[in-house]
N, C-alpha and C positions, 0 to 999 in steps of 0.2 A: 478542671481535672488536669493532672499532670501526666504527661507521656514522656517516658525516658527511653532512650535508645538502649541503655543497659537495662535488661529486663528485670522486672520484679520477680524474685524467686519465690516459689511456693509449691504447694502440693500439686501433683500432676499424675495422670494415669499413664502407665506404660506396660507393655507386654512383659510378662515374667521372663527374667533372664536378659532383658535388654534395658539399656540405660539411655534416657533421652539426653541429647546434647543441648546445652544452653549456651548460646553465643554471647560473649561479652566483648563488644567491639573496642573496648578501651575507653577513650575519651567519651564521656557521656554527653549526648545532645539532649535537649529538652524542647518540647512543644507543649502548648496548653490549649485546653478546650473550655469554653463557657457554653452552657446549654440550658434550655428550658423545655419542659415536657408539658404538653397540653393533656391534662388528666382526663378530659372528656373524649378526645379523639385518639390519643396516643402519639400525636404528631410531635416529633422531636425537632427542635430548632437549635442549631449550634453554630459557633464560629471558632476559628482557630487563630492562634497567635504565637509569637515567639517570646512574649513576655506575659507574665501573670500580673497585669496592671489594670488600672481603671479603664484604659482604652479598650481592652478586651471585653470587659463587661458592658461598656457603652456600645460597642459594636454589636453585642448580643441584643441589647435593647433596640437598637436600630433595625436589626434583623426581625425582631418581633413586631415592630411597627409595620414593616413591609409585609410580613406574613399575615397580619390582621389589619388591613387598611380600613375596614369599615367599623372596627371596634371603637366604641367611644371611650372605653377604659380597658386597659390591659393590667391584670393583677399578676404580680410576680412574687412567689413565695421563695424566700431564700435564707441562707444562714447569715451569720454576722461577720463574714470575712471583710476585712477593712476596705477592699476596693468597692464593695457594694454601697458604702456610705461615705465615700471620700468627697472632698469638696469638688473635685472634677466631676464626679458622678452626679452630685447634687445640681451642679450648673447644667449638665447635659439634660437632666430630668426637667428642669425649668424650660429648656429649649424644646422639649418634646410637647410642650403645651398642656401639661397635666394629663396626658393620655395614659401614662404608665404610673401605677401605684405599687410601691414595694411593701411587702409584708415580711417582717423579720421573725424567724422562729426563735424560741428561747435557746440560749447557749447549750451546746452538747446534746442536740436532738437531731443528729443527721438522719436517723431512720424515719423521721417525720417528713422529710423532703424526698419525694419520689424520684427525683433526678439522681439522687445518690445511689439508688438501686440500679439505674442504668449504668452509672460509672462503675459500680461493683461488678456488674456483668461484663462490661467492656474489659476491665482488668482480668477477670477470670477467663475470658475467652480469647483475648487478643494480646494484651501486654504482658501478662504473667508468663514467664518461661518462653517468650517468643524467640524466634530464630532469625529475625530480620537483621541484615548487616548494615542497612542505611536507614536514616530517618525518613527518607522519601518512601521507602518500601513499607515501613511501619505505619506511617500516616495513611498510605493507601489502604492497608488492612483495617485501620481504625475507621476510615470513611466507609469502606464496604460493610463493615459490621454495623455501623450506625444506620446505614440506609436500609439494610435487610434484616436487622435483628428482630426476632419475634418476642422479645421480653416485654414489650409494651402492650 
């Protein structure tokens, strides 16, 4: 998921006669999240990065291995984004000893992956029309939301 310091602009509620201010800090900074949702427990595991690259996805897989140390197999359902199937990712999967199995959804089926609903809610409640002036402040709000959000 992409997080931009310049806010996503969208519909928002406000009191009649008042207009909400949307801050646009200028130069856009970006951060990225990779996450996995355990559909049985609602547990969200995520990692943050400054680049949307294979290393971010591999860090997530490592986090999943740490979160489920006794699991003989971890199944991850995901879309067909190129970092999920890169040569670097394939090499990392081999290094994980076959404990992680990737299951790719058909193209253009984001609604079938439940993590996409988490990202939609995060955008709706945190990043859309946000008023954060720094990336540090925005990331803090994102983390707080992911830890306490009730949508799962």
